[in-house]
Steps between C-alpha positions, in 0.01 A plus 500: 500500500462202730189332640491386863241308699357749747462227766876429484580871536262532794652192664849651474393841629305334783805294597715814513241686709455202735876495555465858629651697211340830399699566184609287206718558196346331195707442187421329173756237412582419141382169369704304250453222250769276358510350150287202615222729618578433866567775747351719765203734467503863602456534872458744783755484777411626846743641754354618831668791677575427866555742792872522417408599141643170379328292234342163583449284189172323441408257223445619146151493346522378141291634218253274323349462156209720399191333652238325291128534560513161670775623737284793603174310548645191674458526878822545695620211711641588838633347818382591850830682568491713182442873536150611406512807280135512406377664818626792704407600851492837670685527830161520672399170341828343611429616856153343473655170388747517790216563747296215347793264550522604864126445547521160333788393723298601809209290371736208435618526862138481620434195282817333624391547863150363439487138621230419244721584204573189293855376439461565127397860568789546744740372236359741240516791746860419590604494132313822421643671810855446378419647159313794655780577749758496221289739293435718804877524562562582134244780511641633829850507347362674191316764704791560742630849450195624310303790633149463361262791548 
């Protein structure tokens, strides 16, 4: 039996889904240890199945040691670009987020056209607008082809 960090598994599955693949072949690779105690741990290899039924290799997720109490209770460190696996959204909630982004961008446009808006505020709005438009495009791409009832 092998132990894996659930966040690493979620990151790999999320990467495969974000690349547009619906199916994945998951295999456990054998770990090995040489006489010096060096080697590779057990791992899970991921091969996405493309539209031509060919396999697309993704990185392997290595097993880890059994966690200690400290490992479990220590807060996770993350980067802004890491996948968040601690919250899930319904499609309705995703549509609400998409609509909220659109409303925010309309408000940003109003602020930008107001002659009384300070330069600092305009700078903040411009920066936020870029982030919001990128997220809006990502959500639109995600929702393309879905029929939500």
